[in-house]
N, C-alpha and C positions, 0 to 999 in steps of 0.2 A: 402778277400773273393771275388771270381769271380762273375761278374754280370751275371745274367741269361738271355741269349738271346741277341739280338742286343741292343746297347745303343743309346739313343737319348737325346739331351739336353732338359732341362725343358722348356716347352713353356711359354712365358711371354706375357700376353695381352698388346699390345702397341697401341698408338694412330694412327688413320687412316693416319695422315699426316707424320708418320715416314717413309713411303715408298717414300715420296717426296724427302727426303735426301738420294740420291742414295748411297753415301759412307756409311752412317750409316746403311741403310737397308741391304746392302750386307755384311757388317762387322758382323752383328748380325744374319744373316740368318741361318736356320737349316743346309743348304747345306755346308756353310763354317765352321760351328761349327763341323760338321762331319769330315771335312778335318783337322781341328786342332787336333782332337782326334788321328790322325795318327802320330802326332809329339811326341817326347819324352817329359816327364814332364818339363825338363829344356828348351828344344826348345820352347815348348808352352808358358812357363812363359816369356821367352825372347821376343818372337814374340808379345805376347799380351801387355807387358809393353812398348815395343818400338813402335809398330804400332798403338795400340789403345789409349795409354796414353802419347806417346812421351817422355818417361822417358829417361834420358841420360844414355850413356853406363857405366859411372863410377858408377852411382847409381844402375843400374841393376847388375853390377858386384858384388857390395857389397851384394845385395839381394840374388844372386844365388851362391855366393862363388866361382866366377871365375874371371880371370883377364879381364880388359877391352878389350884387344886384342882378347881373347878367346870369349868374348860375341859378339864382332863384327862379328866373323866368324860364331858363332851359329846363329846370327840374319840373316846373309846372306844366310846360308843353309836353315833356316826355311822359309825365304821369297821365295827362289827358289822352295822349296817343295810345298808351298801353291799356288804359281802362276801356277805351272804345273798342279795342280789339281783343281784350282778354277773354279767353274761353269761358263759357258759362259754367256754373257750378256743376261739378261731377256728381254722379249718383253714389249710393252707398257702396262701401267696400264689398259687401256681399254680392250685390248686383254686378260690380266690376269683376269680381272673381269668377262669377258664373259666365259672364260674357267672354272672359279670357279663356276659360276652360273649354267652352263650346268652340271657340275659334281654334284653340290648340288641337282639339280632336279632329276638326275638319281638315286642318293643315296636314296632320300626320296621315290621315286617311286619303288625302288627295281628292276630297269630296267637294264638288262645286256648290252643291245646295247648302252644305253646312255653313259656309261663310255668309251666304245670302240670308240665312235665318237670323244671323246675329249682327250683320252690318246695317247701319242706317241707310236709307235710300240716298242721302246726300253725302255719304262718307267720302273723305278725301285721303288719299295715300300719297305721301311724299317719300321718295326713296333716294338714297345717297350712296353712290358707288365710287365717287371721287375720280371717275375716269379709269378706275382699275377693275371694278366689278360691274356687271351689267345692272343697270337701273333705269327707271323711266326718266326720260329727259325733261319731263314736266309733271306736275301733280296729276294723279289719276282720280277722276271724280265719278261717283255713282257706284252703287253696290255691285251691279253686274260687271262693270269694267274692273273694279278692284278685285273681285273674286276671281275673275279670269286671269288677271295679272299674277296674283299670289299663287293660286293653284297651278296655273300653267307653268310658273317658274319653279315650283317645288315638287310637283307631283310627277316626276319622271320615273319611269318604271325601273331604271337601272341604278337608282340611288336610294339610300335609306335616310329618311328625314326624321329628326327628333326635335321636338319643340319643348323647351324647358321653361316653365313659368318662373319669373323672377321679378325683382324690382330694379328699375334703372331711373336715375334722376328723381327719385322719390315717387315714382309711379309704376303701374303694372306693365309688364313686358314679357316677351318670349325670346330666349336665346335659341337660334336655329342652328342645328348641326347637321351637316350632310356627310354621311359615311363617317361619323365621329368627329369631324373637324368643324370648328365654328365657322359658319357662313355669314351670319348677320344677326342683328338684334332688331326686333319690332316692338316699339313702345306703342301703347294704345291710349286713346281717349274715349271714355264711355259717358254717354248722356242718355237718360231715359231708357236705361237697360240695353242700349244698342251702341255699337262701336261707331263713333263719328270721325275719329282721326286715327291714322296709322302712320308711324314714323319709322321707316325701314332703313337702318344703317348697315351697309355692306362694305364700305370702305375699310380695308384691313388696317389702315393707319389709325382708325378711330376705335378699334376693337381691342387695343392692347391692355386695357384696364378692366376687362370683363372677368378676368380670372380671380380678382380679389375685391373685397368690399372697400368702398371709399367713405370715410366718416364725413358727414355733412352737418353744418351748423348754420344758423341764420342769426345775425347780429350777436 
């Protein structure tokens, strides 16, 4: 059965110090997970087993039903694919926190100019409602369109919006609550002190683990 609208990985609440492990944080980021979704199922399995868990080629070959030589080629192609699309290096944690805080204040105030001041001109927003909650049917591109989408959806006069800074999947994010109830999670990507990527998960089925921290390890 086809998934309704854009797909995003499930946001996992992670410890604040997860971002200090650069390799771990990048390997678990929303941006990289979206890149992995562009791989075929076999490529994705080989890439994750080899890169994240350091599984040997013979063992991977047995798991995916391929020869070790074929697995080496699949791993090489998958690595090239991911490297070509891997997000650029993020800015310092201080700049990231500043961008997240400015975005949070603008959201809570329902201020259109606030997001424009912190969003990069070419910012891309991907939203996932899973066919249950309202979301954009395709990625939203450009600061103006993204600001109108976010503020227009959250800045309603008859609701109280609270945006709580947190860490999901090893990166900065906001938990959005409307009238006290969790409405969604927005993970952000920051480059050159501006937000270049927003990953907005509203699908209720993907928000069940936001209430507790998930321990994460790499290899």
